[in-house]
VORO-429116 format. One record per residue: x, y, z of N, C-alpha, C, O in turn; residue number from 1; residue in one letter. Coordinates in pm, whole numbers. Layout:
<nodes>
<<X Y Z> <X Y Z> <X Y Z> <X Y Z> NUM 'A'>
...
</nodes>
This chain:
<nodes>
<<-562 1155 -1053> <-436 1106 -1141> <-552 1012 -1233> <-659 960 -1205> 1 'X'>
<<-480 1019 -1340> <-562 936 -1480> <-465 829 -1496> <-348 831 -1459> 2 'X'>
<<-516 751 -1546> <-430 632 -1623> <-490 597 -1762> <-599 565 -1811> 3 'X'>
<<-329 628 -1809> <-408 590 -2012> <-406 429 -1969> <-498 387 -2039> 4 'X'>
<<-360 325 -1901> <-396 197 -1899> <-494 91 -1867> <-505 -31 -1881> 5 'X'>
<<-577 213 -1804> <-758 162 -1752> <-674 53 -1614> <-745 -33 -1564> 6 'X'>
<<-524 67 -1563> <-550 23 -1458> <-579 32 -1294> <-562 -49 -1203> 7 'X'>
<<-644 203 -1301> <-677 287 -1217> <-868 267 -1264> <-905 306 -1374> 8 'X'>
<<-947 217 -1185> <-1092 205 -1248> <-1154 142 -1137> <-1112 103 -1028> 9 'X'>
<<-1293 142 -1207> <-1442 153 -1103> <-1463 7 -1113> <-1443 -69 -1208> 10 'X'>
<<-1516 -20 -972> <-1597 -140 -968> <-1743 -151 -995> <-1800 -59 -1052> 11 'X'>
<<-1805 -256 -958> <-1895 -245 -1061> <-1999 -211 -951> <-2110 -236 -998> 12 'X'>
<<-2011 -155 -798> <-2098 -71 -789> <-2093 79 -836> <-2169 169 -802> 13 'X'>
<<-1996 84 -915> <-1974 223 -958> <-1881 329 -862> <-1878 452 -863> 14 'X'>
<<-1793 215 -767> <-1725 331 -682> <-1555 331 -803> <-1517 238 -873> 15 'X'>
<<-1488 474 -785> <-1400 473 -811> <-1279 533 -742> <-1296 633 -672> 16 'X'>
<<-1158 481 -756> <-1075 500 -690> <-1027 646 -659> <-1027 709 -765> 17 'X'>
<<-989 719 -560> <-946 819 -520> <-814 840 -492> <-773 801 -382> 18 'X'>
<<-733 898 -572> <-568 908 -563> <-538 1045 -598> <-576 1099 -702> 19 'X'>
<<-444 1121 -472> <-395 1195 -443> <-301 1246 -559> <-219 1155 -565> 20 'X'>
<<-273 1323 -638> <-193 1399 -743> <-37 1359 -741> <40 1332 -834> 21 'X'>
<<-19 1364 -594> <151 1349 -538> <222 1214 -570> <331 1181 -617> 22 'X'>
<<79 1132 -511> <126 940 -492> <126 944 -628> <75 1017 -712> 23 'X'>
<<227 805 -628> <272 718 -773> <213 624 -789> <202 564 -682> 24 'X'>
<<157 565 -884> <130 423 -926> <150 390 -1016> <96 431 -1119> 25 'X'>
<<254 283 -1008> <276 229 -1133> <213 155 -1215> <140 69 -1164> 26 'X'>
<<223 165 -1388> <124 129 -1499> <53 -59 -1465> <-45 -120 -1509> 27 'X'>
<<140 -87 -1387> <135 -261 -1455> <46 -264 -1302> <-31 -359 -1291> 28 'X'>
<<52 -168 -1187> <-19 -205 -1066> <-205 -185 -1121> <-249 -103 -1202> 29 'X'>
<<-269 -271 -1057> <-425 -288 -1050> <-548 -214 -898> <-575 -268 -790> 30 'X'>
<<-582 -112 -940> <-660 20 -841> <-774 15 -906> <-806 55 -1018> 31 'X'>
<<-875 -79 -760> <-1018 -101 -840> <-1086 -73 -744> <-1059 -102 -628> 32 'X'>
<<-1208 5 -794> <-1277 31 -635> <-1305 131 -555> <-1280 248 -586> 33 'X'>
<<-1366 92 -430> <-1357 162 -334> <-1228 198 -247> <-1226 191 -124> 34 'X'>
<<-1100 245 -345> <-989 298 -278> <-970 450 -274> <-1005 531 -360> 35 'X'>
<<-922 467 -188> <-858 615 -161> <-683 652 -105> <-641 619 6> 36 'X'>
<<-610 719 -201> <-484 670 -183> <-404 804 -124> <-319 858 -195> 37 'X'>
<<-425 841 -29> <-336 1011 37> <-183 1008 -59> <-122 934 -137> 38 'X'>
<<-171 1153 11> <-44 1215 -36> <48 1119 -13> <48 1040 82> 39 'X'>
<<170 1129 -150> <304 1090 -141> <294 935 -97> <332 890 11> 40 'X'>
<<217 842 -234> <234 707 -148> <285 650 -261> <243 678 -373> 41 'X'>
<<350 592 -245> <384 515 -378> <340 330 -385> <341 244 -297> 42 'X'>
<<310 326 -511> <253 160 -487> <358 79 -625> <347 126 -739> 43 'X'>
<<400 27 -614> <523 -76 -699> <465 -98 -744> <346 -87 -715> 44 'X'>
<<524 -158 -875> <450 -266 -962> <431 -394 -982> <521 -476 -965> 45 'X'>
<<271 -436 -1032> <214 -576 -998> <107 -614 -894> <31 -711 -891> 46 'X'>
<<125 -493 -794> <26 -453 -679> <-142 -441 -744> <-191 -396 -848> 47 'X'>
<<-193 -508 -620> <-359 -528 -683> <-406 -492 -523> <-373 -547 -417> 48 'X'>
<<-496 -376 -549> <-553 -322 -456> <-709 -308 -517> <-746 -242 -614> 49 'X'>
<<-784 -388 -432> <-900 -427 -529> <-1010 -431 -386> <-1005 -505 -288> 50 'X'>
<<-1115 -311 -424> <-1235 -257 -335> <-1374 -320 -405> <-1460 -250 -459> 51 'X'>
<<-1377 -396 -398> <-1540 -429 -479> <-1591 -530 -483> <-1611 -588 -589> 52 'X'>
<<-1637 -592 -332> <-1717 -709 -326> <-1790 -600 -226> <-1727 -522 -154> 53 'X'>
<<-1936 -609 -235> <-2025 -553 -171> <-2089 -655 -47> <-2101 -777 -59> 54 'X'>
<<-2134 -556 99> <-2135 -620 203> <-2311 -651 166> <-2363 -616 60> 55 'X'>
<<-2379 -719 271> <-2520 -731 319> <-2591 -586 248> <-2673 -584 156> 56 'X'>
<<-2516 -435 340> <-2641 -351 287> <-2578 -303 63> <-2608 -201 0> 57 'X'>
<<-2518 -390 29> <-2510 -386 -100> <-2363 -256 -115> <-2339 -212 -228> 58 'X'>
<<-2286 -212 -7> <-2211 -118 -60> <-2069 -184 -15> <-2057 -288 50> 59 'X'>
<<-1954 -93 -67> <-1863 -151 -102> <-1751 -159 -11> <-1746 -40 -44> 60 'X'>
<<-1653 -178 71> <-1573 -140 228> <-1469 -57 159> <-1429 -74 44> 61 'X'>
<<-1433 30 239> <-1316 94 161> <-1184 78 212> <-1162 59 331> 62 'X'>
<<-1074 88 104> <-930 62 114> <-884 178 146> <-913 264 63> 63 'X'>
<<-829 210 227> <-759 337 258> <-641 363 260> <-603 377 376> 64 'X'>
<<-562 377 187> <-404 408 223> <-397 516 236> <-447 577 142> 65 'X'>
<<-325 622 369> <-293 729 420> <-165 752 387> <-99 670 323> 66 'X'>
<<-120 865 428> <54 936 342> <180 866 399> <220 825 507> 67 'X'>
<<221 875 273> <335 823 278> <361 684 276> <468 628 256> 68 'X'>
<<208 618 308> <261 503 235> <328 430 165> <317 482 54> 69 'X'>
<<407 320 152> <530 248 33> <453 96 28> <438 2 106> 70 'X'>
<<434 113 -42> <363 -31 -136> <440 -110 -216> <412 -73 -330> 71 'X'>
<<518 -193 -223> <624 -238 -287> <553 -334 -365> <430 -338 -358> 72 'X'>
<<647 -453 -478> <600 -512 -578> <551 -679 -553> <605 -782 -511> 73 'X'>
<<398 -632 -613> <351 -761 -603> <261 -778 -491> <216 -887 -455> 74 'X'>
<<236 -668 -440> <177 -616 -307> <8 -702 -356> <-15 -694 -477> 75 'X'>
<<-117 -788 -262> <-226 -782 -310> <-272 -715 -124> <-201 -719 -23> 76 'X'>
<<-426 -654 -140> <-524 -540 -53> <-626 -598 -94> <-671 -564 -203> 77 'X'>
<<-680 -686 -31> <-860 -737 -45> <-885 -701 47> <-816 -638 127> 78 'X'>
<<-1071 -761 56> <-1113 -784 191> <-1250 -838 194> <-1329 -803 107> 79 'X'>
<<-1287 -927 295> <-1458 -975 279> <-1531 -852 273> <-1517 -744 329> 80 'X'>
<<-1657 -922 145> <-1782 -834 126> <-1764 -710 251> <-1740 -723 371> 81 'X'>
<<-1780 -626 193> <-1864 -474 240> <-1718 -456 392> <-1752 -382 485> 82 'X'>
<<-1576 -520 403> <-1521 -496 536> <-1410 -400 478> <-1389 -413 357> 83 'X'>
<<-1333 -303 548> <-1241 -195 521> <-1144 -229 550> <-1149 -310 643> 84 'X'>
<<-993 -194 495> <-841 -156 547> <-822 -26 551> <-875 63 484> 85 'X'>
<<-731 -21 646> <-681 100 667> <-550 95 635> <-499 -10 676> 86 'X'>
<<-475 165 578> <-331 171 613> <-290 270 639> <-309 372 572> 87 'X'>
<<-192 261 797> <-186 437 842> <-69 500 803> <19 420 771> 88 'X'>
<<-40 611 796> <89 675 746> <234 637 778> <260 601 893> 89 'X'>
<<319 641 696> <451 613 682> <435 487 715> <506 447 808> 90 'X'>
<<345 397 653> <364 258 696> <438 221 523> <424 270 411> 91 'X'>
<<532 88 594> <625 23 467> <557 -139 451> <530 -219 541> 92 'X'>
<<542 -152 311> <430 -283 284> <559 -350 163> <558 -305 49> 93 'X'>
<<649 -444 197> <750 -474 164> <700 -593 23> <579 -615 16> 94 'X'>
<<784 -658 -74> <730 -769 -184> <616 -833 -148> <579 -822 -32> 95 'X'>
<<547 -903 -234> <478 -988 -243> <380 -1023 -70> <337 -1133 -36> 96 'X'>
<<369 -888 10> <293 -943 72> <136 -914 73> <75 -850 -13> 97 'X'>
<<90 -964 170> <-94 -987 166> <-212 -941 269> <-211 -994 381> 98 'X'>
<<-282 -876 248> <-373 -782 383> <-506 -846 305> <-522 -834 184> 99 'X'>
<<-586 -906 381> <-714 -975 347> <-799 -911 448> <-763 -951 559> 100 'X'>
<<-904 -822 455> <-911 -745 562> <-1069 -829 566> <-1130 -904 489> 101 'X'>
<<-1096 -769 701> <-1093 -648 750> <-973 -592 842> <-947 -635 954> 102 'X'>
<<-928 -525 800> <-763 -524 888> <-742 -310 905> <-805 -213 862> 103 'X'>
<<-688 -319 943> <-607 -164 1045> <-481 -221 1067> <-430 -296 1150> 104 'X'>
<<-440 -147 941> <-250 -122 1017> <-214 57 1075> <-254 162 1024> 105 'X'>
<<-148 41 1166> <-105 167 1248> <-7 269 1132> <-3 247 1011> 106 'X'>
<<69 381 1203> <109 445 1181> <291 395 1201> <344 374 1310> 107 'X'>
<<337 390 1108> <493 397 1067> <525 248 1112> <614 226 1194> 108 'X'>
<<448 148 1054> <459 -34 1104> <558 -66 931> <572 4 831> 109 'X'>
<<601 -182 962> <635 -244 875> <640 -387 853> <699 -450 940> 110 'X'>
<<579 -466 735> <543 -542 662> <650 -603 631> <697 -508 568> 111 'X'>
<<759 -712 618> <854 -774 542> <803 -908 442> <704 -973 474> 112 'X'>
<<873 -935 335> <877 -1025 240> <760 -1071 244> <736 -1110 358> 113 'X'>
<<688 -1084 186> <581 -1225 172> <493 -1274 305> <441 -1385 315> 114 'X'>
<<487 -1142 429> <409 -1187 547> <237 -1152 467> <195 -1108 360> 115 'X'>
<<180 -1205 602> <39 -1177 564> <-35 -1128 701> <9 -1138 815> 116 'X'>
<<-132 -1085 667> <-287 -959 763> <-385 -1063 713> <-395 -1073 590> 117 'X'>
<<-446 -1129 779> <-584 -1207 822> <-650 -1149 923> <-615 -1162 1040> 118 'X'>
<<-792 -1055 868> <-884 -992 947> <-788 -960 1120> <-807 -1013 1229> 119 'X'>
<<-682 -848 1077> <-646 -833 1178> <-597 -668 1211> <-598 -587 1118> 120 'X'>
<<-558 -631 1339> <-537 -512 1377> <-333 -450 1415> <-269 -424 1517> 121 'X'>
<<-320 -451 1349> <-147 -382 1432> <-165 -193 1460> <-208 -115 1376> 122 'X'>
<<-125 -162 1580> <-153 -75 1596> <32 20 1588> <128 -39 1539> 123 'X'>
<<40 115 1626> <154 158 1575> <331 120 1573> <398 108 1676> 124 'X'>
<<373 109 1466> <521 33 1457> <545 -115 1472> <652 -174 1489> 125 'X'>
<<451 -152 1464> <479 -330 1466> <534 -332 1335> <523 -277 1226> 126 'X'>
<<627 -461 1426> <724 -500 1235> <661 -643 1270> <645 -691 1382> 127 'X'>
<<628 -701 1137> <623 -794 1101> <682 -839 989> <675 -796 873> 128 'X'>
<<780 -996 1068> <910 -1057 994> <879 -1103 889> <764 -1102 843> 129 'X'>
<<987 -1154 833> <962 -1243 657> <875 -1342 719> <898 -1390 830> 130 'X'>
<<721 -1390 608> <693 -1491 607> <603 -1496 767> <557 -1590 831> 131 'X'>
<<605 -1416 780> <493 -1460 910> <386 -1400 880> <373 -1316 791> 132 'X'>
<<263 -1462 989> <96 -1472 946> <63 -1423 1079> <78 -1488 1182> 133 'X'>
<<22 -1320 1071> <-112 -1289 1181> <-229 -1276 1130> <-256 -1210 1030> 134 'X'>
<<-333 -1363 1223> <-499 -1372 1187> <-583 -1366 1296> <-590 -1446 1390> 135 'X'>
<<-646 -1265 1277> <-750 -1228 1401> <-725 -1209 1552> <-785 -1224 1658> 136 'X'>
<<-609 -1169 1509> <-539 -1105 1626> <-533 -946 1640> <-531 -881 1535> 137 'X'>
<<-528 -876 1764> <-438 -724 1755> <-340 -717 1816> <-330 -765 1929> 138 'X'>
<<-223 -639 1739> <-136 -616 1810> <-54 -514 1882> <-37 -431 1794> 139 'X'>
<<9 -468 1993> <7 -359 2043> <138 -264 1999> <234 -308 1936> 140 'X'>
<<126 -159 2032> <255 -50 1931> <407 -108 1992> <448 -140 2103> 141 'X'>
<<466 -100 1847> <632 -182 1889> <646 -291 1922> <746 -334 1980> 142 'X'>
<<506 -379 1878> <520 -562 1892> <599 -537 1776> <586 -434 1708> 143 'X'>
<<701 -651 1744> <822 -749 1658> <758 -883 1636> <777 -961 1729> 144 'X'>
<<678 -935 1523> <693 -1078 1471> <777 -1126 1419> <819 -1073 1317> 145 'X'>
<<832 -1239 1464> <1018 -1277 1407> <916 -1381 1245> <803 -1420 1216> 146 'X'>
<<1080 -1377 1180> <1054 -1440 1077> <927 -1563 1062> <881 -1583 1174> 147 'X'>
<<875 -1629 980> <816 -1722 1003> <689 -1778 1103> <614 -1874 1084> 148 'X'>
<<695 -1671 1228> <594 -1691 1305> <436 -1650 1331> <384 -1541 1355> 149 'X'>
<<382 -1785 1316> <218 -1759 1302> <158 -1728 1431> <146 -1807 1525> 150 'X'>
<<119 -1601 1428> <36 -1556 1531> <-101 -1571 1477> <-131 -1550 1359> 151 'X'>
<<-221 -1625 1613> <-371 -1669 1603> <-448 -1672 1742> <-548 -1736 1772> 152 'X'>
<<-348 -1558 1839> <-445 -1564 1987> <-330 -1466 2033> <-236 -1413 1974> 153 'X'>
<<-390 -1462 2194> <-272 -1405 2276> <-193 -1497 2284> <-84 -1497 2227> 154 'X'>
<<-242 -1599 2363> <-92 -1675 2367> <26 -1698 2288> <142 -1730 2314> 155 'X'>
<<-49 -1668 2168> <116 -1699 2062> <120 -1517 2063> <232 -1504 2014> 156 'X'>
<<76 -1391 2083> <100 -1244 2163> <221 -1250 2235> <331 -1199 2209> 157 'X'>
<<171 -1342 2359> <272 -1345 2478> <407 -1355 2424> <489 -1266 2446> 158 'X'>
<<437 -1463 2353> <547 -1490 2331> <643 -1363 2252> <765 -1384 2253> 159 'X'>
<<607 -1263 2200> <645 -1195 2114> <694 -1093 2197> <614 -1058 2283> 160 'X'>
<<857 -1006 2195> <955 -843 2253> <878 -765 2168> <778 -794 2102> 161 'X'>
<<935 -670 2178> <936 -542 2123> <1048 -474 2060> <1159 -459 2111> 162 'X'>
<<1013 -436 1953> <1144 -347 1816> <1217 -269 1886> <1167 -171 1942> 163 'X'>
<<1395 -308 1900> <1457 -266 1913> <1489 -92 1862> <1409 -53 1777> 164 'X'>
<<1563 -20 1893> <1599 110 1860> <1647 93 1759> <1603 170 1673> 165 'X'>
<<1766 -20 1705> <1810 -30 1604> <1680 -66 1467> <1661 -12 1358> 166 'X'>
<<1631 -150 1516> <1506 -212 1447> <1444 -81 1347> <1438 -54 1227> 167 'X'>
<<1403 -22 1480> <1318 109 1480> <1412 202 1369> <1344 230 1270> 168 'X'>
<<1538 252 1363> <1645 307 1242> <1636 264 1100> <1644 337 1002> 169 'X'>
<<1613 115 1105> <1597 47 988> <1457 34 939> <1451 -36 839> 170 'X'>
<<1349 79 979> <1210 108 907> <1211 191 917> <1096 233 902> 171 'X'>
<<1286 277 939> <1272 436 939> <1377 482 770> <1359 582 699> 172 'X'>
<<1476 374 751> <1551 374 635> <1470 284 496> <1498 318 381> 173 'X'>
<<1397 199 515> <1288 180 440> <1202 278 386> <1200 306 266> 174 'X'>
<<1113 344 491> <1061 471 444> <1131 542 403> <1099 586 292> 175 'X'>
<<1233 582 449> <1329 687 314> <1321 654 167> <1252 714 84> 176 'X'>
<<1412 537 143> <1446 468 68> <1325 510 -83> <1327 552 -199> 177 'X'>
<<1256 475 -3> <1109 383 -38> <1044 578 -88> <1031 625 -201> 178 'X'>
<<1035 602 -36> <1062 763 -90> <1076 843 -163> <1014 916 -240> 179 'X'>
<<1221 809 -111> <1316 858 -264> <1271 793 -412> <1274 852 -520> 180 'X'>
<<1244 706 -395> <1216 640 -508> <1117 689 -571> <1130 694 -693> 181 'X'>
<<999 735 -516> <853 791 -559> <899 896 -629> <865 891 -747> 182 'X'>
<<968 992 -598> <1036 1150 -592> <1090 1149 -743> <1041 1203 -842> 183 'X'>
<<1241 1049 -730> <1251 1012 -820> <1200 977 -993> <1244 1021 -1098> 184 'X'>
<<1103 892 -969> <1013 819 -1044> <940 942 -1097> <962 946 -1219> 185 'X'>
<<845 1067 -1049> <762 1166 -1050> <845 1253 -1132> <784 1303 -1227> 186 'X'>
<<1021 1298 -1115> <1082 1391 -1202> <1094 1314 -1280> <999 1359 -1344> 187 'X'>
<<1139 1195 -1365> <1178 1136 -1451> <1049 1155 -1568> <1060 1216 -1675> 188 'X'>
<<928 1088 -1517> <812 1110 -1552> <777 1282 -1630> <729 1286 -1743> 189 'X'>
<<807 1409 -1557> <771 1555 -1565> <889 1526 -1639> <832 1498 -1744> 190 'X'>
<<1021 1511 -1667> <1136 1548 -1831> <1079 1416 -1898> <1115 1401 -2015> 191 'X'>
<<1022 1346 -1861> <961 1305 -2021> <827 1373 -2071> <835 1375 -2194> 192 'X'>
<<717 1425 -2034> <632 1528 -2106> <700 1629 -2116> <657 1694 -2211> 193 'X'>
<<822 1698 -2048> <847 1822 -2087> <913 1775 -2219> <867 1819 -2325> 194 'X'>
<<1032 1677 -2221> <1042 1668 -2367> <971 1615 -2447> <1048 1576 -2535> 195 'X'>
<<844 1580 -2480> <730 1508 -2563> <692 1643 -2607> <718 1684 -2720> 196 'X'>
<<647 1694 -2540> <570 1851 -2532> <638 1919 -2637> <596 1954 -2747> 197 'X'>
<<771 1932 -2576> <884 1991 -2648> <877 1968 -2820> <847 2055 -2903> 198 'X'>
<<908 1844 -2844> <937 1790 -2956> <784 1812 -3074> <790 1831 -3195> 199 'X'>
<<643 1798 -2978> <563 1827 -2991> <542 1959 -3053> <459 1990 -3138> 200 'X'>
<<594 2000 -3020> <576 2181 -3093> <659 2214 -3164> <626 2307 -3237> 201 'X'>
<<787 2168 -3181> <887 2187 -3301> <771 2120 -3410> <685 2171 -3482> 202 'X'>
<<797 2029 -3393> <668 1912 -3547> <608 1984 -3578> <614 2011 -3698> 203 'X'>
<<497 2073 -3477> <417 2223 -3542> <439 2260 -3570> <383 2277 -3678> 204 'X'>
<<529 2325 -3550> <563 2468 -3680> <629 2422 -3791> <599 2476 -3898> 205 'X'>
<<720 2327 -3790> <749 2291 -3933> <697 2294 -4072> <608 2216 -4105> 206 'X'>
<<742 2370 -4149> <626 2429 -4287> <605 2279 -4333> <680 2183 -4313> 207 'X'>
<<441 2288 -4424> <517 2104 -4455> <468 2195 -4629> <486 2137 -4736> 208 'X'>
</nodes>
């Protein structure tokens, strides 16, 4: 995907983002450096995904978004020098979430508004509630972190419960809605390009 607004650009190490053409990146989002974005990903307005700090070996760690990830408005994804972030397929990351690597997020997770991950690992289908913080901790599949909860180690993890069937259904609805949004925007963009080409074609045929 090419950007006319320079919002998708290389870092100082020369790494340039690799973005599947089926994905939609909002023009106001900033995608910088060693970033890989897979198929059918949605990246919303004012998001920053920045892989630009070199580790001791001089290399920048990879930030990777796998297929059908949806990133909503104002999300920040960054990492310590030389470390990586991986977001698994079909994970939903809501407005103003901050992910600071090294982090690994599994498949079909749900990170609610203003939640924070710092040097953490989430297995598949984890629910992170609004304003929750998980730092330097790993969470098993189907764990739910309540809104506002701070998780800093095993004692905090032991207080958590599993995601319910109702919550699993809600996570799927969020993913479906944002996948539909991506498709709608891509269709609108295609129509706009078609109209522009048609107008330019007609203008070129008019006598001088």
